[in-house]
C-alpha positions, 0 to 999 in steps of 0.5 A: 469945844471944837477940836478942828485944826483951823487957825481961826477957830481959837479966835472965836470967843463963842468957842465954835468954829467959823462957818462959811456958807456957800451958794451958787445960783442961776435964775434963783430970783424966786427963792434966793431971798428966802434961802439967805434969810433962813441962813441969817436966822440960824441959832449958831453961836459961831461966826457966819459968812456967806458967799453967793456965786452968781451965774449969768441970770436973766431973772434979776438974781444978780440984783437980788444978791447985790441988794442982800450983800448991801444990807448985811456985811456978812454976805459977799457976791462973786461972779460965776461967769460959766454958770456951772455949779462946780465952778461956782462952788469952788469960787465960793470956797476960795472966797471964804475962810471958815473952818466949816463949809456949809453948802446951801442951794438957792432954792433950799431953806435950812432950819434954824438949828441946821448949822449948829446940829451939823457942826456938833455932828461933825465933831461927835462922829469925826466925819468930813461931811454930814447931811440930812434929809432933802425935805422936798416941799411943794406949793402948787399941785404938780410941785406937791406931787413931785415932792411926794415922789421925791420923798418915796422909795418908789420915786427915787430909791432907798437913799436915806437923804430922800426917804429918811432912816437911821443915822450912820455912814452913807455914800453921799448926802444932800448938800453937805456940811464939810471940814474945809481941810478935807475939801482942800485935801482932795482939790475941791469939786471936779469941774468936769461934772456939771451934775452929780458933783456932790456924789462924785466929791463924796466918793473921793472924800471916802476914798481918801479915808473920810466918813460921810455921815447922815443925821436924820435930825438935819432937814433942808426944805427943797422946792422941786420943779413945778412942771413936767418939762422941767422935771423931765429935763432935770431927771434926764440930766441926773441919769446922764451924769450918774452914768458919767460918774460910773464910767469915771469911777469904776465899780460905783454903780449899783442896782439902784442906778441900773433899775430905771434904765432896765425898767425903760428897756423892758417897757419899750420891748414889751410895747414893741413886741405887743404889736406882734403878740398882745401877750407881750403887753403884760410887763408894761401893763404890770408896771403901769398898774404898780405905778397907779397902786403906788400913787394911791398908797403914797399920795396924801390927797386926791390931787397928788394921787391923780398927778403921781402916776405922771410924775413917777413915769417922767422921773423913771423914764427920764432918768433911765433914758439919760443913763442909757444915752449918756455920751462918753464925751460928757467928760474927759478923763 
């Protein structure tokens, strides 16, 4: 039996707390219906409602969302004029009332038991936010290679929500299933953070005394970028905004975040100095050799092994360049 403090929890005959699923979407026509269908297929016995905050899309996302809401009264569509993720998430939170808030992306798919396990984990651990594995999956060759890189420590470091691991307290999780009361206490998402808003909010939840919990039994299917340009832009933004978080919350940066910019600088120096003396090409050559070895080891097909060096270099260098060039004016304190 749920012991949360939501006044609406006792009104639920199933004994489970009401859950509000929130999404903020922008140009997600390709995946939105699949994402919503997975939510509606949940085996959770408590009440579920869904709020979709729709940004100014150009691919028919708004019409798809409206059609979904017309077919199921549990779905409501709200406007997100700015199109920015934290604005949409806060608007969706404000438009719902469930004791538990489940964040889902328009290009992600939750398992049938995801909500049930997450709510049980909140209760058993006393955490304020729980999450699991960002199970990147691709449908095309390049996308499959990106997915493989995103589930590897070589590609994204050792974060458990990428690579898996034992259940326990962590700094952050993918998406998240939250206690509404905890989000309200810290004032929701900080709208200054266009990216990295999850990490930033989880930092404030932890600072307020909350526990963030990783449960490997939870998995969310994620569709990665399917071309080199989109992947480079994504990781450039990741690097820029992670630097903004480290400026805003001093002491939150660690070697995992410093590795890509250091790697980029060392490789650029190596190539530049090699023009003076060829011996200096050794660091860059070593990095490239390690990338090809990693591709052979983590790739599961020859197609993946052929594409992984390109994917890994794009991810490493884009993130590093974004971190180094992140402007101090990105957010205002």
